[in-house]
Backbone as CSV, one residue per row, in Angstrom:
resi,resn,N_x,N_y,N_z,CA_x,CA_y,CA_z,C_x,C_y,C_z
1,MET,54.427,12.711,-21.953,54.518,13.068,-20.559,53.558,14.210,-20.238
2,LYS,53.533,15.242,-21.127,52.646,16.370,-20.889,51.190,15.919,-20.899
3,LYS,50.844,14.977,-21.803,49.467,14.475,-21.866,49.094,13.770,-20.567
4,ALA,50.025,13.028,-19.992,49.776,12.308,-18.740,49.550,13.297,-17.594
5,ILE,50.333,14.376,-17.567,50.181,15.395,-16.518,48.841,16.107,-16.661
6,VAL,48.477,16.468,-17.888,47.198,17.139,-18.137,46.042,16.214,-17.760
7,ALA,46.123,14.943,-18.142,45.068,13.979,-17.814,44.956,13.810,-16.301
8,GLY,46.084,13.744,-15.616,46.078,13.613,-14.159,45.477,14.837,-13.486
9,ALA,45.830,16.013,-13.977,45.279,17.257,-13.416,43.774,17.309,-13.640
10,PHE,43.312,16.912,-14.813,41.882,16.892,-15.117,41.151,15.941,-14.162
11,ALA,41.729,14.789,-13.890,41.123,13.808,-12.984,41.009,14.380,-11.570
12,LEU,42.051,15.083,-11.120,42.007,15.688,-9.788,40.941,16.777,-9.699
13,VAL,40.842,17.629,-10.724,39.829,18.691,-10.740,38.436,18.070,-10.742
14,SER,38.231,17.022,-11.529,36.935,16.344,-11.583,36.577,15.761,-10.227
15,ALA,37.506,15.117,-9.570,37.267,14.524,-8.254,36.954,15.604,-7.227
16,ALA,37.684,16.702,-7.267,37.437,17.798,-6.332,36.055,18.392,-6.539
17,THR,35.601,18.490,-7.781,34.260,19.014,-8.074,33.205,18.121,-7.454
18,CYS,33.379,16.819,-7.552,32.423,15.881,-6.963,32.383,16.031,-5.453
19,LEU,33.533,16.229,-4.835,33.566,16.404,-3.387,32.856,17.680,-2.966
20,VAL,32.938,18.721,-3.750,32.287,19.985,-3.423,30.777,19.868,-3.594
21,VAL,30.317,19.139,-4.617,28.888,19.018,-4.892,28.190,18.150,-3.855
22,ALA,28.811,17.075,-3.407,28.160,16.131,-2.508,27.645,16.770,-1.216
23,PRO,28.425,17.582,-0.481,27.893,18.162,0.746,26.696,19.088,0.511
24,SER,26.706,19.855,-0.565,25.578,20.766,-0.789,24.316,19.994,-1.114
25,ALA,24.414,18.823,-1.750,23.232,18.015,-2.049,22.617,17.483,-0.766
26,SER,23.437,17.121,0.220,22.899,16.589,1.462,22.326,17.693,2.353
27,ALA,22.602,18.930,2.044,22.097,20.038,2.863,20.693,20.470,2.457
28,THR,20.140,19.900,1.380,18.798,20.278,0.956,17.763,19.730,1.919
29,ALA,16.544,20.287,1.879,15.475,19.862,2.773,15.113,18.404,2.523
30,ASN,14.788,17.704,3.602,14.386,16.312,3.490,12.978,16.219,2.922
31,ALA,12.678,15.105,2.324,11.333,14.859,1.817,10.377,14.693,2.998
32,CYS,9.113,14.632,2.695,8.100,14.437,3.730,8.353,13.131,4.481
33,VAL,7.934,13.078,5.719,8.021,11.855,6.516,6.606,11.347,6.768
34,THR,6.485,10.057,7.039,5.181,9.454,7.280,5.159,8.817,8.657
35,SER,4.071,9.044,9.396,3.897,8.464,10.723,2.638,7.609,10.755
36,LYS,2.738,6.453,11.405,1.602,5.560,11.595,0.904,5.950,12.893
37,ILE,-0.415,6.132,12.812,-1.183,6.598,13.966,-2.376,5.681,14.190
38,LEU,-2.669,5.390,15.443,-3.897,4.718,15.842,-4.854,5.821,16.270
39,THR,-6.000,5.928,15.603,-6.895,7.069,15.822,-7.635,6.995,17.152
40,GLY,-8.014,8.178,17.623,-8.917,8.281,18.753,-10.346,8.316,18.229
41,GLY,-11.307,8.269,19.130,-12.714,8.360,18.738,-13.070,9.779,18.341
42,PRO,-14.355,10.030,18.070,-14.794,11.369,17.654,-14.336,12.455,18.640
43,GLU,-13.647,13.465,18.104,-13.146,14.606,18.886,-12.250,14.196,20.052
44,SER,-11.577,13.049,19.931,-10.676,12.626,20.999,-9.256,12.469,20.472
45,VAL,-8.396,11.926,21.308,-6.967,11.858,21.004,-6.527,10.412,20.831
46,GLY,-5.845,10.149,19.733,-5.227,8.844,19.508,-3.729,8.983,19.736
47,THR,-2.953,8.259,18.958,-1.497,8.377,19.018,-1.113,9.825,18.725
48,THR,-0.190,10.378,19.496,0.258,11.750,19.252,1.652,11.727,18.618
49,VAL,1.854,12.659,17.693,3.107,12.763,16.940,3.459,14.235,16.826
50,ARG,4.751,14.525,16.752,5.201,15.900,16.501,5.468,16.066,15.010
51,LYS,5.020,17.178,14.450,5.261,17.517,13.048,6.767,17.593,12.831
52,SER,7.235,16.928,11.799,8.663,16.887,11.506,9.219,18.291,11.279
53,SER,10.352,18.563,11.889,11.007,19.861,11.688,12.006,19.810,10.542
54,THR,12.275,18.615,10.019,13.238,18.486,8.923,12.557,18.193,7.599
55,SER,11.249,18.085,7.610,10.495,17.761,6.414,10.252,19.005,5.567
56,SER,10.074,18.793,4.270,9.735,19.901,3.375,8.220,20.101,3.292
57,CYS,7.451,19.280,3.995,5.975,19.380,3.978,5.483,20.250,5.133
58,SER,4.414,21.000,4.893,3.835,21.802,5.974,2.392,21.397,6.244
59,ASP,1.953,20.299,5.641,0.575,19.838,5.810,0.555,18.461,6.468
60,LEU,-0.638,18.088,6.964,-0.860,16.732,7.447,-1.720,16.047,6.396
61,ASN,-1.104,15.144,5.642,-1.763,14.479,4.528,-2.109,13.043,4.893
62,LEU,-3.376,12.680,4.737,-3.851,11.327,4.992,-3.462,10.461,3.791
63,THR,-2.501,9.536,3.975,-2.001,8.765,2.839,-2.332,7.277,2.922
64,TYR,-2.885,6.818,4.040,-3.322,5.430,4.163,-4.364,5.358,5.273
65,THR,-5.411,4.562,5.035,-6.448,4.372,6.049,-6.850,2.910,6.118
66,ASP,-7.087,2.429,7.336,-7.590,1.079,7.559,-8.594,1.159,8.704
67,ASP,-9.880,1.173,8.343,-10.960,1.264,9.312,-11.035,-0.041,10.108
68,ALA,-11.032,0.065,11.435,-11.094,-1.118,12.293,-12.485,-1.762,12.260
69,GLY,-13.499,-1.020,11.831,-14.851,-1.558,11.727,-15.051,-2.313,10.426
70,ALA,-16.255,-2.783,10.227,-16.564,-3.598,9.054,-16.920,-2.778,7.818
71,SER,-17.089,-1.466,7.979,-17.585,-0.655,6.862,-16.557,-0.402,5.757
72,GLY,-15.267,-0.409,6.084,-14.244,-0.166,5.073,-14.025,1.304,4.763
73,TYR,-14.640,2.193,5.512,-14.403,3.630,5.361,-14.760,4.320,6.677
74,ASP,-14.237,5.509,6.847,-14.520,6.305,8.041,-14.129,7.743,7.735
75,GLY,-14.501,8.649,8.623,-14.079,10.036,8.528,-12.906,10.261,9.458
76,TYR,-11.950,11.077,9.023,-10.742,11.328,9.812,-10.489,12.825,9.910
77,ALA,-10.194,13.281,11.110,-9.919,14.702,11.342,-8.563,14.872,11.996
78,GLY,-7.774,15.795,11.456,-6.518,16.157,12.092,-6.809,17.056,13.279
79,ARG,-6.064,16.867,14.368,-6.255,17.671,15.568,-4.890,18.152,16.048
80,LEU,-4.808,19.438,16.349,-3.562,20.050,16.816,-3.697,20.450,18.274
81,TYR,-2.602,20.290,19.015,-2.606,20.692,20.423,-2.200,22.159,20.511
82,HIS,-3.074,22.959,21.118,-2.795,24.383,21.324,-2.313,24.573,22.758
83,THR,-1.052,24.952,22.898,-0.470,25.097,24.226,-1.067,26.275,24.984
84,ALA,-1.461,27.327,24.281,-2.020,28.508,24.955,-3.299,28.161,25.717
85,SER,-4.119,27.296,25.128,-5.380,26.924,25.784,-5.323,25.529,26.399
86,SER,-4.201,24.857,26.269,-4.035,23.485,26.758,-5.168,22.584,26.278
87,SER,-5.474,22.700,24.970,-6.576,21.893,24.435,-6.283,21.437,23.013
88,TRP,-7.004,20.400,22.605,-6.925,19.875,21.250,-7.968,20.545,20.396
89,VAL,-7.571,20.973,19.205,-8.476,21.676,18.297,-8.479,20.941,16.953
90,THR,-9.677,20.663,16.440,-9.816,20.020,15.138,-9.502,21.032,14.037
91,CYS,-8.736,20.609,13.056,-8.345,21.484,11.942,-9.568,21.878,11.103
92,ASP,-9.420,22.947,10.336,-10.519,23.511,9.545,-11.146,22.533,8.558
93,ALA,-10.408,21.563,8.078,-10.959,20.599,7.111,-12.041,19.731,7.729
94,GLY,-12.072,19.652,9.063,-13.050,18.799,9.729,-12.785,17.333,9.413
95,TYR,-13.858,16.551,9.341,-13.712,15.122,9.042,-13.686,14.902,7.535
96,VAL,-12.662,14.208,7.085,-12.469,13.866,5.682,-12.783,12.370,5.557
97,TRP,-13.734,12.033,4.698,-14.142,10.643,4.548,-13.260,9.937,3.534
98,ALA,-12.822,8.713,3.904,-11.909,7.963,3.045,-12.190,6.468,3.141
99,ASN,-12.135,5.805,1.993,-12.202,4.344,1.951,-10.868,3.788,2.414
100,ASP,-10.873,2.543,2.869,-9.633,1.877,3.235,-8.688,1.841,2.040
101,GLY,-7.410,2.041,2.306,-6.398,1.942,1.254,-5.472,3.133,1.236
102,SER,-4.707,3.238,0.171,-3.718,4.303,0.017,-4.339,5.519,-0.671
103,HIS,-3.820,6.695,-0.311,-4.293,7.962,-0.875,-3.079,8.814,-1.222
104,SER,-3.191,9.619,-2.238,-2.086,10.453,-2.693,-1.883,11.658,-1.777
105,ALA,-0.639,11.907,-1.401,-0.317,13.080,-0.592,-0.604,14.361,-1.361
106,GLY,-0.629,14.293,-2.672,-0.887,15.460,-3.503,-2.367,15.748,-3.725
107,ASP,-3.250,14.855,-3.270,-4.693,15.023,-3.457,-5.254,15.861,-2.308
108,LYS,-5.687,17.073,-2.599,-6.184,18.001,-1.565,-7.371,17.446,-0.789
109,THR,-8.056,16.469,-1.343,-9.185,15.832,-0.654,-8.744,15.267,0.687
110,TYR,-7.501,14.816,0.772,-7.012,14.118,1.963,-6.065,14.964,2.820
111,TRP,-6.082,16.265,2.639,-5.274,17.152,3.493,-6.068,17.444,4.756
112,LEU,-5.625,16.904,5.883,-6.352,17.090,7.145,-6.088,18.456,7.763
113,CYS,-4.849,18.909,7.690,-4.470,20.219,8.241,-3.446,20.839,7.297
114,THR,-3.493,22.151,7.126,-2.520,22.836,6.274,-1.757,23.874,7.082
115,GLY,-0.553,24.168,6.635,0.266,25.194,7.280,0.642,24.865,8.709
116,VAL,0.936,23.616,8.983,1.264,23.172,10.345,2.711,23.526,10.662
117,ALA,2.924,24.138,11.802,4.264,24.558,12.225,5.119,23.349,12.607
118,ASP,6.431,23.479,12.403,7.369,22.439,12.823,7.195,22.145,14.308
119,ASN,7.310,20.883,14.662,7.232,20.390,16.041,5.851,20.507,16.687
120,ALA,4.824,20.899,15.923,3.468,20.958,16.485,3.021,19.535,16.826
121,LEU,2.349,19.391,17.966,1.834,18.098,18.398,0.493,17.863,17.718
122,PHE,0.320,16.686,17.074,-0.938,16.412,16.400,-1.387,14.978,16.629
123,THR,-2.650,14.733,16.325,-3.261,13.414,16.402,-4.338,13.345,15.334
124,VAL,-5.013,12.211,15.231,-6.116,12.042,14.292,-7.277,11.391,15.029
125,ALA,-8.474,11.916,14.787,-9.696,11.347,15.357,-10.513,10.694,14.246
126,SER,-11.190,9.597,14.576,-12.111,8.936,13.643,-13.521,9.408,13.951
127,ALA,-14.345,9.539,12.920,-15.705,10.046,13.099,-16.632,9.044,13.785
128,THR,-16.469,7.756,13.514,-17.420,6.783,14.050,-16.919,6.035,15.276
129,HIS,-15.621,5.849,15.400,-15.033,5.125,16.540,-13.526,5.267,16.464
130,GLY,-12.832,4.981,17.525,-11.375,5.019,17.508,-10.797,3.676,17.101
131,GLY,-9.491,3.615,17.053,-8.804,2.362,16.793,-8.469,2.079,15.346
132,ASP,-8.707,3.027,14.445,-8.328,2.847,13.043,-6.830,3.123,12.883
133,THR,-6.220,2.495,11.891,-4.824,2.755,11.570,-4.776,3.715,10.387
134,VAL,-4.049,4.811,10.537,-3.865,5.756,9.443,-2.382,6.108,9.331
135,HIS,-1.974,6.508,8.151,-0.625,7.029,7.944,-0.786,8.507,7.570
136,ILE,-0.031,9.343,8.260,-0.049,10.783,7.990,1.332,11.163,7.448
137,THR,1.333,11.736,6.252,2.567,12.229,5.649,2.666,13.708,5.975
138,HIS,3.792,14.082,6.598,3.968,15.459,7.090,5.394,15.921,6.929
């Protein structure tokens, strides 16, 4: 009888521990999110997106490119909207050249903008023409 009571108490303590751990795991920061964007032309505006406020990423990472032209590559620049000047500003990286396909979010070659604030409005411009499909992980 005592063994059954001890085993039952152990099971309850174990279950309670799991209940306590589960909420704290869900409270951690979310992983990066990815947005599909149709690019604008050189120094112009394509699809606009707000930087995720729940993401653990603070950069705009070019993770997929599909050039609408026949060349199979293009240059891509991240652009942020500055409310103080009511204008779009190209990020310091300028145009980053990429072949069509997937790119690693961890590869600094494809970081269009760094240190982007939560909820910042951004877009991507293509160097040669607009209308390319890109994925930005942010």
